[in-house]
C-alpha positions in Angstrom: 69.8 81.3 98.8 71.8 84.5 99.3 73.4 86.4 96.2 75.8 89.1 97.1 78.4 91.8 95.7 81.1 93.2 97.4 83.8 95.9 97.0 86.7 97.5 99.0 90.5 97.6 99.1 93.1 95.0 98.5 96.6 94.6 99.4 99.4 92.2 98.0 102.9 91.5 98.9 105.0 90.9 95.8 108.4 89.3 95.5 110.4 89.3 92.2 113.6 87.4 91.4 115.8 86.7 88.4 117.8 83.2 88.5 120.4 82.0 86.4 120.9 78.4 87.6 118.7 76.8 90.3 119.5 78.6 93.6 121.6 81.5 92.1 119.9 84.8 92.4 121.0 87.7 90.0 118.5 90.3 91.3 115.4 90.7 93.4 112.9 93.1 94.3 109.8 93.1 96.8 106.9 95.6 97.4 103.5 96.1 98.9 100.7 96.9 96.6 97.4 98.5 97.2 94.4 98.6 94.9 90.6 98.0 94.7 88.4 94.8 94.9 85.2 93.8 93.5 83.4 90.5 93.8 80.3 88.7 94.0 79.0 85.3 95.3 76.2 82.8 95.8 75.4 80.9 99.0 72.8 78.1 99.3 71.7 76.5 102.4 71.3 72.6 101.8 70.6 71.3 105.2 70.0 72.5 108.9 73.1 74.7 109.7 74.9 73.9 106.4 75.5 75.9 103.4 77.8 75.8 100.2 79.1 78.9 98.5 80.9 80.0 95.4 82.7 83.4 95.1 84.6 85.3 92.5 86.8 88.3 93.3 88.9 90.6 90.9 91.7 92.7 92.4 92.7 95.8 90.4 96.4 96.5 91.4 97.2 98.8 88.5 100.8 99.5 87.1 103.9 100.0 89.2 107.5 100.3 88.5 109.7 97.6 90.1 113.4 98.4 90.8 115.5 95.3 91.1 118.8 95.2 93.0 121.6 92.6 93.2 122.4 90.7 96.4 125.0 93.3 97.2 122.5 96.0 97.0 123.6 97.5 93.6 121.1 98.8 91.1 120.4 96.1 88.5 117.2 96.9 86.4 113.8 98.4 86.4 110.5 97.1 85.0 106.9 98.1 84.8 104.5 95.5 86.0 100.8 95.6 85.4 98.8 93.3 87.8 95.3 92.2 88.2 94.4 89.2 90.4 91.4 86.8 89.9 90.4 84.7 92.8 87.8 81.9 92.7 86.6 80.2 95.9 84.2 77.2 96.7 83.4 76.6 100.3 81.3 74.6 102.7 80.0 76.3 105.9 78.7 75.1 109.1 77.0 77.4 111.5 77.4 76.5 115.1 74.4 76.6 117.4 72.2 79.9 117.4 72.5 83.4 118.9 74.0 83.7 122.4 71.4 84.7 124.9 72.0 85.6 128.6 69.8 83.8 131.0 69.5 85.1 134.5 
């Protein structure tokens, strides 16, 4: 069994759009946001070369001002967006073979 914690940087690509009717966009915006990430997980081996893991991560993306423009490029609106992301993962792992050792 392995318990671990991790931290680091996170990046997300956000896209925003306002629709009036299906397929008709009034305004839109996109941006790349950077923030911090913290997470923890647990991995348990249950057979030779097999393990199952559970992991939780939280991304702290902060607050950002989004400027929306119309399809013609004219200014439409601004909005402040606060974004935090929670990610849960369950996985099954298989470890192939063993260490690679050169034989002469």
